[in-house]
C-alpha positions in Angstrom: -38.8 69.4 65.6 -35.4 68.1 66.5 -33.0 66.3 64.1 -33.7 63.0 65.8 -37.4 63.5 65.5 -37.0 64.1 61.7 -35.0 60.8 61.6 -37.7 58.9 63.4 -40.6 60.5 61.4 -38.9 59.5 58.1 -38.4 55.9 59.1 -41.9 55.5 60.5 -43.4 57.1 57.4 -41.9 54.5 55.1 -42.2 51.6 57.5 -46.0 52.2 57.5 -45.9 52.0 53.7 -44.3 48.5 53.6 -40.6 49.4 53.7 -38.2 47.3 55.8 -35.8 49.5 57.9 -32.2 48.6 57.1 -29.3 49.9 59.3 -26.6 52.2 57.9 -23.9 50.3 56.0 -20.3 50.8 57.2 -18.6 54.1 56.3 -15.8 52.1 54.7 -17.6 49.9 52.2 -17.3 46.1 52.6 -18.1 45.1 49.0 -17.4 48.1 46.8 -13.7 48.6 46.1 -14.5 51.3 43.5 -15.0 53.9 46.2 -13.1 54.9 49.3 -16.1 55.7 51.4 -19.8 55.2 51.4 -21.1 58.3 49.6 -24.8 57.4 49.1 -27.5 55.2 50.7 -27.9 53.1 47.6 -24.4 51.7 47.7 -25.2 48.8 50.0 -28.1 48.0 47.7 -26.3 47.8 44.3 -26.6 44.0 44.0 -30.4 44.3 44.4 -30.8 47.0 41.8 -28.8 44.8 39.4 -30.9 41.7 40.2 -27.9 39.9 41.6 -29.6 39.5 45.0 -33.3 39.1 46.0 -34.6 41.8 48.3 -37.8 39.9 49.1 -35.7 37.0 50.3 -33.2 39.0 52.3 -35.4 41.8 53.6 -38.9 40.3 53.5 -39.9 43.2 51.1 -39.0 44.7 47.8 -38.9 48.0 49.5 -36.4 49.3 52.1 -35.6 52.5 54.0 -32.4 53.6 55.7 -30.4 56.5 57.2 -26.9 56.2 55.8 -23.8 57.8 57.2 -21.9 59.3 54.2 -18.6 61.0 53.5 -18.1 63.1 50.4 -15.2 65.4 49.8 -15.9 66.5 46.2 -17.3 69.8 47.5 -14.8 70.3 50.3 -14.0 73.8 49.2 -17.7 74.7 49.7 -17.7 73.5 53.3 -18.3 76.4 55.6 -21.3 77.8 53.8 -24.9 77.3 54.8 -25.5 73.9 53.2 -22.3 71.8 52.5 -20.8 69.1 54.7 -18.2 66.4 54.2 -19.9 64.0 56.7 -23.7 63.8 56.6 -26.6 61.4 57.0 -28.7 60.5 54.0 -32.3 59.6 54.4 -33.4 57.2 51.6 -36.2 54.9 50.5 -35.5 52.2 47.9 -37.5 49.8 45.8 -36.2 46.9 43.7 -39.2 46.4 41.4 -41.8 47.0 44.1 -43.1 50.3 42.8 -42.4 53.0 40.2 -42.4 56.7 39.5 -45.9 57.4 40.7 -45.5 55.9 44.1 -42.0 57.3 44.6 -43.1 60.9 43.8 -46.3 60.6 45.8 -44.5 59.3 48.9 -42.0 62.2 48.6 -44.7 64.8 48.1 -46.8 63.5 51.0 -43.8 63.3 53.4 -42.7 66.9 52.6 -46.1 68.6 52.5 -48.2 66.6 54.9 -45.8 65.1 57.4 -43.4 68.0 57.7 -45.7 70.8 56.5 -43.2 72.2 54.1 -43.9 74.0 50.8 -42.2 72.7 47.7 -40.5 75.6 45.8 -40.0 73.7 42.5 -39.0 70.3 41.1 -36.9 69.2 38.2 -37.1 66.3 35.7 -34.8 65.0 33.0 -35.1 66.4 29.5 -33.6 63.4 27.8 -30.8 62.9 25.3 -30.1 60.7 22.3 -30.0 57.6 24.5 -32.4 58.3 27.4 -35.9 59.6 26.6 -37.5 62.7 28.2 -39.0 61.9 31.5 -42.5 63.0 30.6 -44.1 60.7 33.2 -42.4 62.4 36.2 -43.4 65.8 34.8 -47.1 64.8 34.5 -47.1 63.2 38.0 -45.8 66.4 39.6 -48.3 68.6 37.8 -51.1 66.3 38.8 -50.1 66.9 42.5 -50.5 70.6 42.0 -46.8 71.6 41.8 -46.7 74.6 39.5 -43.0 75.1 38.9 -41.8 71.9 37.2 -38.5 72.4 35.4 -36.9 70.5 32.6 -33.1 70.1 33.1 -30.2 68.3 31.5 -27.2 66.2 32.5 -27.3 67.4 36.2 -30.5 65.4 36.7 -29.1 62.1 35.4 -27.5 60.4 38.4 -24.7 57.9 38.7 -23.2 55.6 38.6 -21.2 55.6 41.9 -17.6 54.3 41.4 -16.4 52.7 38.2 -19.7 51.1 37.1 -23.2 50.4 38.4 -26.9 51.3 38.2 -28.0 54.8 37.2 -30.8 56.8 35.7 -32.8 60.0 35.4 -33.8 61.8 38.5 -36.4 64.3 39.8 -35.2 66.8 42.4 -37.2 68.6 45.0 -36.3 72.1 46.1 -37.5 74.1 49.1 -36.7 77.6 50.3 -34.4 78.0 53.3 -34.6 80.7 56.0 -32.5 82.9 53.7 -35.1 82.7 51.0 -32.8 80.6 48.8 -33.9 77.5 46.9 -32.1 74.5 48.3 -32.0 71.0 46.8 -33.5 68.7 49.4 -34.5 65.4 47.9 -33.2 63.5 44.8 -35.3 60.6 43.5 -33.4 58.5 41.1 -35.1 56.1 38.7 -32.5 53.3 38.2 -33.4 52.1 34.8 -29.9 51.5 33.4 -26.6 49.8 34.0 -23.5 51.8 33.1 -20.3 49.8 32.4 -18.0 52.7 33.2 -17.7 55.6 35.6 -19.7 58.8 35.3 -16.7 60.6 33.8 -16.4 57.9 31.1 -20.1 58.1 30.4 -19.9 61.9 29.9 -17.0 61.4 27.5 -18.9 58.8 25.5 -16.6 56.0 26.7 -19.2 54.0 28.5 -22.5 52.5 27.5 -26.0 52.2 29.1 -28.0 49.0 29.0 -31.6 48.6 30.3 -31.9 46.9 33.7 -34.6 44.1 34.1 -36.7 46.3 36.3 -37.1 49.9 37.5 -35.3 50.6 40.7 -36.2 53.5 43.0 -33.2 55.2 44.8 -33.8 58.3 46.8 -31.5 60.5 48.9 -32.2 63.4 51.1 -29.6 65.2 53.3 -30.8 65.0 56.9 -29.0 68.2 57.9 -30.3 70.3 55.0 -33.8 69.1 55.7 -33.5 69.8 59.4 -32.3 73.3 58.7 -35.5 74.0 56.6 -37.8 72.3 59.1 -36.2 74.3 62.0 -36.2 77.5 59.9 -32.4 77.9 60.4 -30.2 79.8 58.0 -27.5 77.2 58.1 -27.1 73.4 58.7 -24.6 74.5 61.4 -27.5 76.1 63.3 -29.5 72.9 63.6 -29.8 71.4 67.1 -27.2 68.6 66.6 -24.5 70.9 65.1 -25.3 74.2 66.9 -23.7 73.1 70.2 -20.4 72.3 68.6 -20.4 75.6 66.7 -21.1 77.6 69.8 -18.4 75.8 71.8 -15.9 77.0 69.2 -17.2 80.5 68.9 -17.4 81.0 72.6 -14.0 79.6 73.3 -11.9 82.2 75.3 -9.0 81.5 72.9 -11.0 82.6 69.8 -9.2 85.7 68.4 -11.1 88.9 69.4 -9.9 90.4 66.1 -12.1 87.8 64.3 -15.2 89.4 65.8 -14.8 92.8 64.1 -15.8 93.7 60.6 -18.4 91.9 58.5 -15.5 90.3 56.5 -13.8 89.1 59.7 -17.1 87.8 61.0 -17.7 85.9 57.8 -14.3 84.4 58.0 -14.8 83.5 61.6 -18.0 81.6 61.0 -16.6 79.9 57.9 -13.6 78.6 59.8 -15.7 77.6 62.8 -18.0 75.6 60.4 -15.1 73.9 58.8 -13.7 72.9 62.1 -17.1 71.5 63.2 -17.6 69.6 60.0 -14.1 68.3 59.6 -13.9 67.2 63.2 -17.1 65.3 62.9 -16.1 63.7 59.6 -12.6 62.8 60.8 -14.0 61.3 64.0 -16.4 59.0 62.1 -13.6 57.9 59.7 -11.3 57.1 62.6 -14.1 55.0 64.2 -14.2 53.0 60.9 -10.5 52.0 61.6 -8.8 54.4 59.2 -5.6 56.1 60.2 -3.9 59.2 58.7 -1.6 58.6 55.8 -0.6 60.0 52.4 -2.7 57.6 50.3 -6.3 56.5 49.9 -8.6 56.8 52.8 -5.8 57.8 55.1 -5.1 60.8 52.9 -8.7 61.9 53.1 -8.5 61.6 56.8 -5.2 63.5 57.1 -6.6 66.2 54.8 -9.6 66.7 57.0 -7.7 66.8 60.2 -5.0 69.2 58.9 -7.6 71.6 57.5 -9.4 71.5 60.9 -6.1 72.3 62.6 -5.4 75.2 60.1 -8.8 76.8 60.6 -8.6 76.3 64.4 -5.4 78.2 64.3 -6.9 81.0 62.2 -9.5 81.8 64.8 -7.6 80.8 67.9 -9.8 77.7 68.7 -8.4 74.7 70.5 -7.7 71.6 68.4 -9.7 68.5 69.3 -7.9 66.2 71.7 -8.5 63.2 69.5 -6.2 64.7 66.8 -3.2 65.2 69.1 -0.9 62.7 67.4 -1.6 64.0 64.0 -1.4 67.6 65.2 2.1 66.9 66.6 3.2 65.5 63.3 1.7 68.4 61.5 3.3 71.0 63.7 6.7 69.5 63.1 6.4 69.8 59.4 4.3 73.0 59.2 7.1 75.4 60.0 9.4 73.8 57.5 6.7 73.5 54.9 5.7 77.2 55.2 9.3 78.1 54.6 9.4 75.9 51.5 6.1 77.5 50.4 7.6 81.0 50.7 10.5 79.7 48.5 8.0 78.7 45.8 8.5 75.0 46.3 6.4 72.8 43.9 2.9 72.0 45.4 3.4 68.2 45.0 6.7 68.4 46.9 4.9 70.2 49.7 2.4 67.4 49.7 4.7 64.4 49.5 7.5 65.7 51.7 5.8 68.1 54.1 2.3 66.7 54.4 0.5 69.7 52.8 -2.7 68.7 51.1 -3.3 70.7 47.9 -6.2 72.5 49.6 -3.8 74.1 52.1 -1.3 75.1 49.5 -4.2 76.7 47.4 -5.5 78.6 50.4 -2.0 79.9 51.2 -1.5 80.8 47.5 -4.8 82.7 47.4 -3.8 84.8 50.4 -0.5 85.6 48.7 -2.2 86.1 45.3 0.1 83.5 43.9 -0.8 81.1 41.1 -0.1 77.4 41.4 0.0 74.7 38.7 -2.8 72.3 39.7 -2.5 70.4 36.4 1.1 69.5 37.2 0.0 68.5 40.7 -2.6 66.1 39.3 0.0 64.5 37.0 2.5 64.1 39.8 -0.2 62.7 42.1 -1.3 60.1 39.6 2.3 58.9 39.3 2.5 58.8 43.1 -0.6 56.7 43.2 0.7 54.3 40.7 3.8 53.8 42.9 1.6 53.4 45.9 -0.6 50.9 44.1 2.5 48.9 43.1 3.6 49.0 46.7 0.1 47.7 47.8 0.4 44.9 45.3 3.7 43.9 46.8 2.2 44.2 50.3 -0.6 41.9 49.1 2.1 39.4 48.0 3.5 39.5 51.5 6.3 42.1 51.1 8.7 39.6 49.7 11.9 41.0 48.0 12.1 37.7 46.1 10.7 34.2 46.2 13.8 32.3 47.3 13.3 29.4 49.8 14.3 31.5 52.8 12.1 34.5 51.8 9.1 32.1 51.6 10.0 30.7 55.0 10.2 34.2 56.5 6.9 35.0 54.9 5.1 32.2 56.6 6.9 33.2 59.8 5.3 36.7 59.6 1.9 35.1 59.7 2.8 33.2 62.9 4.3 36.4 64.3 1.2 38.5 63.6 -1.1 36.1 65.4 1.4 35.6 68.3 1.5 39.4 68.8 -2.3 39.5 68.9 -2.3 36.6 71.4 0.2 38.4 73.7 -0.6 42.1 73.2 -4.3 42.0 72.3 -6.5 42.3 69.2 -5.6 46.0 68.8 -2.5 44.8 67.0 -2.8 45.2 63.2 -0.3 44.7 60.5 0.9 48.0 59.0 3.5 46.5 56.6 6.3 44.0 56.1 9.6 43.6 54.3 11.2 40.2 53.8 14.6 39.3 52.5 16.5 35.9 52.6 18.3 37.1 55.7 15.5 38.4 58.0 11.9 39.5 58.3 10.7 43.0 59.2 7.1 43.4 60.5 5.4 46.7 61.3 2.3 46.7 63.4 -0.1 49.2 65.2 0.6 49.3 68.9 0.9 52.3 71.2 4.0 51.4 73.3 7.3 49.6 73.6 7.1 45.9 74.2 8.5 44.6 77.5 11.2 41.9 77.5 8.7 39.5 78.9 6.2 40.2 76.1 8.9 39.6 73.5 9.8 36.3 75.1 6.2 35.2 75.2 5.8 36.0 71.5 8.9 34.1 70.6 7.7 31.1 72.6 4.3 31.2 70.9 5.8 31.2 67.4 8.2 28.4 68.2 5.4 26.4 69.8 3.5 26.5 66.5 6.7 25.7 64.5 7.3 22.7 66.6 3.7 21.5 66.1 4.5 21.3 62.4 1.1 22.7 61.4 0.0 22.5 57.7 -0.1 25.7 55.7 -3.1 25.7 53.4 -5.0 28.1 51.2 -8.6 28.7 49.9 -10.2 31.1 47.5 -13.5 32.7 48.8 -15.9 35.5 47.9 -14.9 38.6 49.8 -17.9 38.6 52.1 -17.4 35.0 53.1 -13.7 35.5 53.5 -14.3 38.4 55.8 -16.8 36.4 57.9 -14.2 33.7 58.4 -12.2 36.1 60.6 -9.2 36.2 58.4 -7.0 39.2 59.1 -6.7 41.8 56.4 -5.8 45.5 55.8 -9.0 47.4 56.6 -8.2 50.3 54.3 -7.2 48.2 51.3 -9.4 47.6 48.3 -9.8 43.8 47.6 -11.2 42.0 44.6 -14.6 40.2 44.7 -12.7 36.9 45.5 -9.7 36.7 47.7 -7.1 34.1 48.6 -6.7 33.2 52.3 -3.7 31.3 53.6 -4.4 29.6 56.9 -2.1 27.7 59.3 -3.9 24.7 60.9 -6.0 21.7 60.0 -9.1 23.7 58.8 -10.1 27.3 58.2 -12.5 27.5 61.2 -9.9 26.1 63.7 -6.7 27.6 62.1 -4.2 29.3 64.4 -3.5 31.9 61.8 -5.6 33.0 58.8 -5.0 36.1 56.6 -5.9 37.5 53.2 -2.6 36.8 51.3 -1.6 36.2 47.8 2.1 35.4 48.5 3.9 32.0 48.5 4.3 29.9 51.6 5.9 26.7 52.8 3.7 23.6 53.3 4.4 22.9 57.0 5.6 25.1 59.9 8.1 22.5 61.0 10.4 23.5 58.2 11.0 27.0 59.6 13.6 26.2 62.3 13.9 28.4 65.4 12.4 31.9 65.5 14.3 34.7 67.2 13.3 38.4 67.7 16.5 40.5 67.1 15.0 44.0 67.5 11.8 45.8 68.5 11.6 49.6 67.9 9.3 52.5 67.1 8.6 53.5 63.5 6.2 56.4 64.0 3.6 57.4 66.5 1.5 54.3 67.3 3.5 52.0 65.0 6.2 49.5 66.2 8.6 47.3 64.2 10.0 43.9 64.8 13.0 42.4 63.1 13.5 38.6 63.4 15.5 35.7 62.1 15.1 32.0 61.6 18.0 29.9 62.9 
């Protein structure tokens, strides 16, 4: 049975049992600023578990099924073994008051044993604590189905919440033996009975509280690749039909170092590095498809970390680096030599990260090879301070990059909105703002574009901006829920986290017909006619794929 046949069998099984098939949500969440990436199938259904939305109205059923693309890097150091991945697909069935424990467990049992012909090794259930009772119902249901090994476990089988708050509850987990004879967790069935007003970390520290939800929600998750490995009787997820080809291409590359093929230890290192390259390449590619670009913060940092680890492990076994990573590879190569020299000098890990682009994982791996200790606690402290600075910078960016709120700065701010749209008019929709800086003397606008602008293009952009200035268009604003704001077509930073409601400034008579509309919390003038004459004074490269325009109002 191929991986794709497993996908189809799962969807058809639950569709036949009254579940509506829902497409995978975006890898970069639309409505959940508490997480960088979608990490579970339930994330797009949070409002339904909380009773904020009506599944019956939106899906025609209280029960849904999906196959969700996910990214998780919490176990990145385990990637390369037989079961761990950073990018994976999660099979999931969900119910928002449509059925309870009995049906959820029966569906899972029947799918595993009857549809796939697998034998369940053992299952677990939650033993309870001072707040949440022992899940005796799940225990009884499993035993009634003939499962002999039913294990009582603790905090590990209480799941959630994702992000900084949300639905959560006790779980029951299903384990099957893989081709190595090892018990592998395959399916996690969560009974969302509670709402937690804080993160899982806060809950574990006693700093968050649980309150009962109005109905029992069913939230299940099963890793497609792990399941496929067991169905196909493979010893590793990398041996399944969808990943095996990529692994073989790397291992059979003529550039793979012959020395890697020698001893058992070398062979293990070879396969581990090959697996890391396969996984990280797949994960990075999916993240890039979602519009994320490498950087040193947020989603961009996760992407950079994956690409650079893939490059490092490609180098270790002599495998070629994926063509899609050439720009980042070039940047990495330029800093790698200098960074390695700094590492040999004993330079602080955070300086290696902030100045030389070394993710902590690379420094740790190098340190392990040299049997050298590093101070991870200090790195975490420094990283937190760095993130606070980045967050302050993001807030400034959200205000429009203004150095102050003088009359000329406000005028330049409005001019950047006109410039942004004019660039998209002339150069195409691939143009995206990367940042701005505004003073009373000039504006500076950074944008994604792969080449130098021609003189004719700069002239056309100037003319377009001045045309809108001459039209004396009104500059207006409106506050909208995030989802509605996004549907309006207003431009925004795709890798930024926004609140539930956002402020849109638009230039024109109405939001639907506006010439320019952007998520923006900064100050603006009331009519474009007050801007004067717009003039581009310089256009230059900032970095690979990013251009910068400086302009004045005369």
